[in-house]
KEKE-3310 file (N, C-alpha, C; in steps of 0.2 Angstrom, whole numbers, plus 5000, padded with zeros to 4 digits):
npx = (4928:4935:4933:4925:4939:4937:4945:4945:4932:4935:4949:4961:4959:4953:4955:4947:4956:4946:4937:4937:4929:4921:4913:4915:4920:4924:4936:4939:4947:4956:4954:4946:4946:4939:4946:4949:4938:4928:4915:4919:4930:4930:4937:4943:4948:4956:4956:4959:4963:4963:4972:4970:4979:4975:4986:4996:4986:4977:4973:4959:4960:4960:4955:4959:4951:4951:4959:4974:4984:4992:5002:5007:5017:5015:5014:5022:5024:5022:5017:5015:5007:5005:4998:4991:4990:4992:5008:5018:5029:5031:5039:5037:5042:5040:5039:5042:5035:5022:5017:5001:4997:4982:4971:4977:4978:4977:4986:4985:4996:5000:5012:5019:5017:5012:5009:4998:4997:4997:4994:4993:4983:4981:4971:4968:4955:4939:4929:4923:4933:4929:4936:4934:4940:4941:4953:4963:4979:4996:5008:5021:5028:5036:5050:5049:5062:5062:5076:5085:5083:5079:5096:5103:5100)
npy = (4664:4682:4699:4711:4724:4742:4749:4743:4749:4762:4765:4766:4771:4766:4775:4769:4772:4771:4776:4787:4804:4817:4827:4841:4857:4865:4872:4880:4874:4861:4847:4842:4828:4821:4814:4809:4812:4820:4811:4803:4795:4798:4811:4826:4836:4838:4839:4828:4826:4819:4833:4836:4841:4845:4844:4858:4867:4878:4884:4898:4909:4908:4907:4898:4901:4903:4891:4883:4877:4862:4854:4840:4835:4825:4818:4827:4845:4855:4872:4887:4902:4917:4931:4948:4951:4941:4940:4935:4919:4900:4885:4868:4850:4833:4823:4837:4847:4860:4875:4883:4898:4904:4913:4917:4924:4914:4901:4888:4881:4868:4865:4859:4852:4840:4831:4826:4833:4827:4829:4828:4834:4843:4850:4860:4858:4853:4861:4864:4875:4887:4899:4910:4919:4934:4945:4956:4951:4952:4954:4950:4939:4939:4928:4918:4910:4901:4894:4902:4912:4907:4904:4916:4921)
npz = (4974:4971:4977:4969:4962:4967:4958:4943:4937:4942:4936:4926:4910:4894:4876:4862:4844:4835:4842:4843:4847:4830:4836:4840:4843:4830:4820:4806:4792:4800:4806:4823:4832:4848:4862:4877:4888:4898:4897:4890:4895:4909:4915:4922:4923:4909:4890:4878:4861:4844:4830:4813:4798:4784:4768:4764:4768:4781:4796:4800:4809:4829:4846:4862:4873:4891:4893:4893:4881:4872:4859:4851:4837:4830:4816:4799:4797:4808:4806:4815:4818:4829:4839:4840:4823:4820:4821:4823:4821:4821:4816:4820:4820:4819:4835:4842:4856:4855:4864:4870:4876:4886:4879:4867:4851:4839:4824:4814:4803:4791:4783:4776:4760:4754:4760:4776:4792:4805:4824:4841:4854:4868:4881:4894:4903:4901:4894:4879:4872:4858:4850:4833:4824:4817:4811:4806:4794:4797:4785:4782:4794:4808:4812:4826:4838:4851:4858:4855:4860:4875:4879:4877:4889)
capx = (4929:4936:4927:4928:4941:4935:4948:4941:4930:4938:4954:4963:4951:4959:4948:4953:4956:4939:4930:4935:4925:4923:4909:4917:4918:4930:4940:4940:4955:4955:4948:4948:4942:4940:4947:4950:4935:4922:4910:4924:4934:4928:4941:4937:4954:4959:4953:4963:4960:4969:4971:4973:4978:4980:4993:4997:4981:4978:4965:4959:4964:4955:4960:4954:4947:4957:4962:4978:4984:4998:5002:5012:5017:5015:5018:5024:5027:5018:5019:5010:5006:5002:4999:4985:4989:4997:5012:5024:5027:5038:5039:5039:5041:5039:5042:5042:5028:5019:5012:4998:4994:4975:4967:4982:4975:4984:4984:4990:4997:5002:5018:5021:5012:5011:5006:4994:5000:4994:4995:4990:4980:4979:4969:4968:4949:4932:4923:4928:4930:4934:4934:4935:4942:4942:4959:4968:4985:5002:5011:5027:5028:5043:5051:5054:5065:5063:5079:5091:5083:5085:5104:5104:5099)
capy = (4671:4685:4703:4718:4731:4747:4752:4737:4753:4770:4765:4768:4770:4767:4776:4765:4776:4770:4776:4795:4809:4821:4831:4844:4863:4862:4879:4880:4870:4858:4841:4838:4822:4819:4808:4809:4821:4818:4806:4794:4793:4802:4815:4832:4842:4839:4836:4826:4823:4822:4836:4834:4847:4843:4846:4865:4870:4880:4886:4902:4909:4907:4906:4894:4907:4904:4886:4880:4871:4856:4849:4835:4835:4817:4818:4833:4850:4862:4881:4891:4910:4920:4937:4950:4951:4935:4941:4929:4913:4896:4880:4863:4845:4826:4825:4843:4849:4867:4876:4887:4902:4906:4919:4919:4923:4909:4899:4882:4879:4862:4870:4850:4851:4834:4827:4827:4837:4825:4829:4825:4838:4841:4855:4862:4859:4850:4867:4865:4882:4889:4907:4908:4926:4939:4949:4959:4947:4954:4950:4946:4936:4938:4923:4918:4906:4899:4891:4908:4918:4904:4903:4922:4922)
capz = (4973:4974:4977:4962:4965:4963:4952:4938:4934:4942:4935:4919:4904:4884:4872:4855:4840:4833:4847:4843:4842:4829:4835:4844:4839:4825:4815:4796:4790:4804:4809:4828:4836:4855:4864:4883:4892:4904:4893:4887:4903:4916:4914:4924:4922:4904:4886:4873:4856:4839:4827:4808:4795:4775:4764:4761:4773:4785:4802:4803:4819:4834:4854:4867:4880:4897:4893:4891:4875:4871:4855:4849:4832:4826:4807:4797:4797:4809:4807:4819:4818:4834:4840:4839:4819:4818:4818:4825:4816:4821:4816:4823:4817:4823:4841:4845:4856:4856:4873:4869:4882:4887:4874:4862:4843:4833:4816:4812:4795:4789:4781:4770:4750:4751:4768:4782:4796:4814:4831:4848:4858:4877:4885:4901:4903:4899:4889:4872:4869:4851:4847:4829:4825:4810:4813:4799:4795:4796:4779:4782:4801:4811:4812:4832:4838:4860:4861:4855:4868:4880:4878:4880:4894)
cpx = (4930:4933:4933:4933:4938:4938:4947:4937:4931:4946:4957:4957:4956:4950:4953:4953:4950:4934:4930:4932:4923:4916:4910:4919:4927:4931:4943:4948:4959:4952:4950:4942:4942:4941:4946:4944:4931:4918:4914:4928:4935:4932:4939:4944:4956:4954:4960:4960:4967:4967:4975:4973:4980:4984:4991:4989:4982:4973:4964:4960:4957:4961:4955:4951:4954:4961:4969:4979:4990:4996:5007:5012:5020:5019:5017:5025:5023:5020:5014:5013:5002:5004:4991:4984:4992:5003:5020:5023:5034:5036:5043:5036:5040:5041:5043:5034:5029:5016:5010:4995:4985:4977:4973:4980:4980:4980:4987:4992:5000:5010:5024:5016:5009:5007:5002:5000:4995:4997:4989:4988:4979:4977:4967:4961:4947:4928:4927:4926:4934:4931:4939:4936:4943:4946:4962:4975:4989:5004:5017:5028:5034:5042:5053:5056:5069:5071:5085:5088:5083:5092:5105:5106:5103)
cpy = (4679:4694:4709:4722:4738:4751:4749:4745:4760:4771:4768:4766:4773:4768:4773:4772:4775:4773:4785:4800:4816:4826:4835:4849:4864:4871:4875:4879:4865:4852:4839:4833:4823:4815:4805:4814:4818:4813:4800:4791:4795:4807:4822:4837:4843:4835:4834:4825:4823:4827:4833:4840:4844:4848:4852:4868:4874:4883:4892:4905:4911:4908:4900:4898:4904:4897:4885:4876:4867:4853:4847:4833:4829:4815:4826:4839:4856:4870:4884:4899:4911:4927:4941:4952:4944:4937:4939:4923:4909:4891:4873:4858:4838:4827:4831:4845:4857:4868:4883:4892:4904:4912:4922:4921:4918:4904:4893:4881:4871:4866:4863:4853:4846:4830:4830:4831:4832:4827:4826:4831:4838:4848:4856:4860:4854:4854:4863:4871:4884:4894:4908:4916:4928:4943:4950:4952:4951:4950:4946:4945:4936:4932:4921:4910:4907:4900:4898:4913:4915:4907:4912:4923:4922)
cpz = (4975:4974:4972:4964:4962:4959:4945:4933:4934:4942:4928:4915:4897:4881:4866:4850:4835:4835:4847:4839:4840:4831:4842:4841:4835:4822:4809:4795:4794:4807:4817:4831:4842:4858:4872:4885:4896:4903:4893:4890:4911:4919:4917:4925:4914:4898:4881:4868:4850:4833:4818:4803:4787:4772:4762:4763:4778:4791:4797:4808:4825:4840:4856:4873:4886:4894:4889:4887:4875:4865:4852:4843:4832:4821:4805:4798:4800:4808:4810:4820:4825:4833:4837:4831:4816:4815:4818:4821:4818:4817:4820:4820:4820:4828:4845:4849:4858:4861:4866:4874:4883:4882:4869:4855:4841:4828:4817:4805:4793:4783:4776:4762:4751:4758:4772:4788:4801:4819:4837:4849:4864:4880:4892:4904:4900:4893:4883:4869:4863:4849:4840:4829:4819:4811:4807:4801:4795:4788:4777:4791:4804:4815:4823:4834:4847:4860:4861:4862:4873:4883:4878:4887:4899)
residu = (MET:GLU:PRO:GLU:SER:ARG:TRP:LYS:HIS:ASP:GLY:VAL:ARG:ILE:VAL:ALA:ALA:CYS:ASP:LEU:ASP:PRO:ASN:THR:PRO:GLN:THR:ALA:GLY:MET:ASN:ARG:ALA:ALA:ALA:ILE:THR:THR:ALA:THR:ALA:GLY:ALA:GLN:LYS:LEU:TRP:ALA:GLY:THR:VAL:ARG:ILE:ASP:PRO:ASP:ALA:ARG:THR:GLY:ALA:HIS:HIS:HIS:GLY:GLU:LEU:GLU:SER:VAL:ILE:TYR:VAL:VAL:LYS:GLY:ARG:ALA:ARG:MET:ARG:TRP:GLY:GLU:ARG:LEU:GLU:TYR:VAL:ALA:GLU:ALA:GLY:PRO:GLY:ASP:PHE:ILE:PHE:VAL:PRO:PRO:TYR:VAL:PRO:HIS:GLN:GLU:ILE:ASN:ALA:ALA:GLU:GLN:GLU:PRO:LEU:GLU:CYS:VAL:LEU:VAL:ARG:SER:GLY:GLN:GLU:PRO:VAL:VAL:VAL:ASN:LEU:ASP:ILE:PRO:VAL:ALA:ASP:GLN:PRO:GLU:HIS:VAL:ARG:TRP:LEU:ASP:ASP:ILE:HIS:ARG:SER)
# end
């Protein structure tokens, strides 16, 4: 019998969809579920999970402290608002990635009236930081298109 490799228990981990943990800090209007954490996979520097927003729903304004976040849109249409008064807006669809820097006040909106918005979320740390904000919101946010800015440079 061969000796057991240390990689058997210290290597790749799979967290099944049925094992996602909804006991993570929430923001009104969104359902987060943790997948990759220290507890589930032994992760030390990353947190990953899923996010679901019902049709025509929106979250409250919030930020995630010093954490960086990446959102990958799986299904639906995400409308993101951000800024001190959520004065900027942009949209992303299936296959698009969204980057949210540390401390940026933001709001996720499901831009579809009949389809849920489903995303995968990855953060740069294990702390479940969610700072819900009560801020004034701009009536007419400015639409931002990053590719236009990049091509002008």
